[in-house]
One Martini backbone bead per residue (centre of mass of N, CA, C, O) as a GRO file, in nm:
protein
  182
    1UNK     BB    1  -1.360   2.587  -4.548
    2UNK     BB    2  -1.362   2.780  -4.829
    3UNK     BB    3  -1.441   2.759  -5.186
    4UNK     BB    4  -1.335   2.922  -5.504
    5UNK     BB    5  -1.386   3.088  -5.783
    6UNK     BB    6  -1.170   3.363  -5.912
    7UNK     BB    7  -1.110   3.719  -5.944
    8UNK     BB    8  -0.868   3.950  -5.929
    9UNK     BB    9  -0.958   4.312  -5.861
   10UNK     BB   10  -0.783   4.379  -5.586
   11UNK     BB   11  -0.536   4.584  -5.400
   12UNK     BB   12  -0.431   4.642  -5.049
   13UNK     BB   13  -0.251   4.784  -4.820
   14UNK     BB   14  -0.242   4.722  -4.466
   15UNK     BB   15   0.050   4.645  -4.416
   16UNK     BB   16   0.373   4.573  -4.460
   17UNK     BB   17   0.269   4.240  -4.512
   18UNK     BB   18  -0.038   4.313  -4.586
   19UNK     BB   19  -0.336   4.223  -4.769
   20UNK     BB   20  -0.610   4.339  -4.948
   21UNK     BB   21  -0.839   4.129  -5.127
   22UNK     BB   22  -1.021   4.142  -5.429
   23UNK     BB   23  -1.321   3.968  -5.543
   24UNK     BB   24  -1.464   3.759  -5.810
   25UNK     BB   25  -1.759   3.550  -5.782
   26UNK     BB   26  -2.020   3.347  -5.848
   27UNK     BB   27  -2.103   3.277  -5.540
   28UNK     BB   28  -1.980   3.545  -5.369
   29UNK     BB   29  -1.896   3.765  -5.545
   30UNK     BB   30  -1.808   4.041  -5.377
   31UNK     BB   31  -1.489   4.015  -5.204
   32UNK     BB   32  -1.279   3.994  -4.907
   33UNK     BB   33  -0.931   3.950  -4.818
   34UNK     BB   34  -0.673   3.845  -4.606
   35UNK     BB   35  -0.309   3.857  -4.659
   36UNK     BB   36  -0.102   3.728  -4.456
   37UNK     BB   37   0.227   3.798  -4.537
   38UNK     BB   38   0.239   3.850  -4.860
   39UNK     BB   39   0.519   4.046  -4.847
   40UNK     BB   40   0.691   3.824  -4.779
   41UNK     BB   41   0.950   3.638  -4.900
   42UNK     BB   42   0.808   3.341  -4.783
   43UNK     BB   43   0.543   3.354  -4.910
   44UNK     BB   44   0.283   3.174  -5.066
   45UNK     BB   45   0.183   3.454  -5.228
   46UNK     BB   46   0.408   3.490  -5.403
   47UNK     BB   47   0.297   3.569  -5.729
   48UNK     BB   48  -0.038   3.518  -5.687
   49UNK     BB   49  -0.140   3.845  -5.658
   50UNK     BB   50  -0.274   3.919  -5.950
   51UNK     BB   51  -0.427   4.096  -6.164
   52UNK     BB   52  -0.691   3.917  -6.327
   53UNK     BB   53  -0.666   3.648  -6.203
   54UNK     BB   54  -0.745   3.315  -6.219
   55UNK     BB   55  -0.883   3.125  -5.939
   56UNK     BB   56  -0.829   2.908  -5.674
   57UNK     BB   57  -0.980   2.934  -5.346
   58UNK     BB   58  -0.908   2.968  -4.996
   59UNK     BB   59  -1.122   3.041  -4.707
   60UNK     BB   60  -1.196   3.214  -4.405
   61UNK     BB   61  -1.474   3.287  -4.252
   62UNK     BB   62  -1.606   3.558  -4.109
   63UNK     BB   63  -1.805   3.657  -3.820
   64UNK     BB   64  -1.718   3.993  -3.786
   65UNK     BB   65  -1.655   4.033  -4.099
   66UNK     BB   66  -1.601   4.118  -4.449
   67UNK     BB   67  -1.314   3.994  -4.390
   68UNK     BB   68  -1.137   3.739  -4.494
   69UNK     BB   69  -0.920   3.451  -4.489
   70UNK     BB   70  -0.651   3.368  -4.661
   71UNK     BB   71  -0.509   3.042  -4.756
   72UNK     BB   72  -0.540   2.982  -5.083
   73UNK     BB   73  -0.369   2.976  -5.414
   74UNK     BB   74  -0.467   2.895  -5.763
   75UNK     BB   75  -0.387   2.905  -6.073
   76UNK     BB   76  -0.578   2.912  -6.392
   77UNK     BB   77  -0.580   3.227  -6.518
   78UNK     BB   78  -0.334   3.457  -6.587
   79UNK     BB   79  -0.342   3.678  -6.817
   80UNK     BB   80  -0.059   3.799  -6.932
   81UNK     BB   81  -0.158   3.971  -7.188
   82UNK     BB   82  -0.253   4.230  -7.035
   83UNK     BB   83   0.052   4.348  -7.038
   84UNK     BB   84   0.071   4.444  -7.349
   85UNK     BB   85  -0.113   4.701  -7.255
   86UNK     BB   86  -0.261   4.976  -7.136
   87UNK     BB   87  -0.545   4.931  -7.262
   88UNK     BB   88  -0.602   4.657  -7.129
   89UNK     BB   89  -0.589   4.750  -6.835
   90UNK     BB   90  -0.798   4.974  -6.858
   91UNK     BB   91  -1.035   4.796  -6.949
   92UNK     BB   92  -1.033   4.602  -6.709
   93UNK     BB   93  -1.082   4.820  -6.499
   94UNK     BB   94  -1.354   4.912  -6.603
   95UNK     BB   95  -1.511   4.647  -6.579
   96UNK     BB   96  -1.480   4.629  -6.272
   97UNK     BB   97  -1.598   4.907  -6.191
   98UNK     BB   98  -1.884   4.859  -6.307
   99UNK     BB   99  -1.948   4.618  -6.129
  100UNK     BB  100  -1.907   4.764  -5.855
  101UNK     BB  101  -2.144   4.966  -5.911
  102UNK     BB  102  -2.391   4.719  -5.945
  103UNK     BB  103  -2.292   4.527  -5.712
  104UNK     BB  104  -2.348   4.336  -5.449
  105UNK     BB  105  -2.215   4.221  -5.187
  106UNK     BB  106  -2.228   3.868  -5.161
  107UNK     BB  107  -2.364   3.818  -5.436
  108UNK     BB  108  -2.461   3.619  -5.662
  109UNK     BB  109  -2.281   3.622  -6.011
  110UNK     BB  110  -2.262   3.423  -6.265
  111UNK     BB  111  -2.313   3.600  -6.521
  112UNK     BB  112  -2.113   3.830  -6.457
  113UNK     BB  113  -1.864   3.657  -6.429
  114UNK     BB  114  -1.866   3.541  -6.718
  115UNK     BB  115  -1.843   3.812  -6.858
  116UNK     BB  116  -1.571   3.894  -6.736
  117UNK     BB  117  -1.407   3.648  -6.820
  118UNK     BB  118  -1.440   3.682  -7.128
  119UNK     BB  119  -1.323   3.969  -7.149
  120UNK     BB  120  -1.042   3.904  -7.025
  121UNK     BB  121  -0.965   3.687  -7.228
  122UNK     BB  122  -0.969   3.874  -7.470
  123UNK     BB  123  -0.760   4.090  -7.355
  124UNK     BB  124  -0.515   3.888  -7.345
  125UNK     BB  125  -0.513   3.899  -7.694
  126UNK     BB  126  -0.651   4.195  -7.709
  127UNK     BB  127  -0.735   4.488  -7.790
  128UNK     BB  128  -0.943   4.725  -7.740
  129UNK     BB  129  -1.285   4.811  -7.813
  130UNK     BB  130  -1.576   4.968  -7.851
  131UNK     BB  131  -1.742   4.711  -7.892
  132UNK     BB  132  -1.662   4.571  -7.632
  133UNK     BB  133  -1.767   4.780  -7.433
  134UNK     BB  134  -2.064   4.788  -7.534
  135UNK     BB  135  -2.124   4.486  -7.507
  136UNK     BB  136  -2.076   4.468  -7.206
  137UNK     BB  137  -2.291   4.675  -7.122
  138UNK     BB  138  -2.533   4.532  -7.252
  139UNK     BB  139  -2.502   4.258  -7.100
  140UNK     BB  140  -2.516   4.375  -6.818
  141UNK     BB  141  -2.796   4.499  -6.845
  142UNK     BB  142  -2.935   4.230  -6.898
  143UNK     BB  143  -2.844   4.087  -6.635
  144UNK     BB  144  -2.993   4.321  -6.457
  145UNK     BB  145  -3.277   4.400  -6.606
  146UNK     BB  146  -3.251   4.708  -6.776
  147UNK     BB  147  -3.167   4.719  -7.039
  148UNK     BB  148  -3.061   4.873  -7.392
  149UNK     BB  149  -3.198   5.061  -7.614
  150UNK     BB  150  -2.985   5.319  -7.550
  151UNK     BB  151  -2.778   5.164  -7.398
  152UNK     BB  152  -2.592   5.037  -7.144
  153UNK     BB  153  -2.468   5.293  -7.020
  154UNK     BB  154  -2.732   5.450  -6.982
  155UNK     BB  155  -2.889   5.237  -6.822
  156UNK     BB  156  -2.694   5.230  -6.581
  157UNK     BB  157  -2.706   5.526  -6.500
  158UNK     BB  158  -3.018   5.539  -6.461
  159UNK     BB  159  -3.058   5.297  -6.257
  160UNK     BB  160  -2.809   5.407  -6.044
  161UNK     BB  161  -2.741   5.715  -6.032
  162UNK     BB  162  -2.457   5.692  -6.194
  163UNK     BB  163  -2.159   5.733  -6.303
  164UNK     BB  164  -1.931   5.627  -6.486
  165UNK     BB  165  -1.632   5.541  -6.496
  166UNK     BB  166  -1.350   5.714  -6.605
  167UNK     BB  167  -1.224   5.474  -6.773
  168UNK     BB  168  -1.405   5.489  -7.017
  169UNK     BB  169  -1.292   5.745  -7.149
  170UNK     BB  170  -0.996   5.653  -7.150
  171UNK     BB  171  -1.031   5.403  -7.337
  172UNK     BB  172  -1.158   5.548  -7.576
  173UNK     BB  173  -0.917   5.737  -7.625
  174UNK     BB  174  -0.707   5.517  -7.668
  175UNK     BB  175  -0.838   5.395  -7.916
  176UNK     BB  176  -0.845   5.651  -8.095
  177UNK     BB  177  -0.537   5.715  -8.082
  178UNK     BB  178  -0.449   5.448  -8.213
  179UNK     BB  179  -0.593   5.489  -8.487
  180UNK     BB  180  -0.437   5.780  -8.540
  181UNK     BB  181  -0.130   5.755  -8.417
  182UNK     BB  182  -0.078   5.916  -8.123
   0.00000   0.00000   0.00000
């Protein structure tokens, strides 16, 4: 059985009682587990599989699939403050989506993981700012070795030949509307 520290970055219903759970870990990178029976009333996973929560987890590595079997989850950093506003959740979603855009699955990403962890910790106590988003993009570009002289967002788009996730524009608009009181 393997164990790692991770952040829950996505959930998808697989069957009536089972979830596919997406994780970001420093050692394992981006990977998925299946949480069998997670939606049953007496499941040990009830209340444990919340988005953006930092956990210690144990899983059984699959030999035939990219989806491993989740065995145990223990909360380390609940980040309950993220629920404080729509903007916080939107910003957290954007940060995860941009990482998913640029990181290969199952590749160790200790620097990127630390960057995400710090940004989510900040968002747990503060609403997002344009400076936070741009600083995250710049540091991610540095971590990836693509530089950011014209800005991290542009560097990421140019290096990966993909547009940034739509949540970027949505969070920027949310920040601007909040400032103008709309």
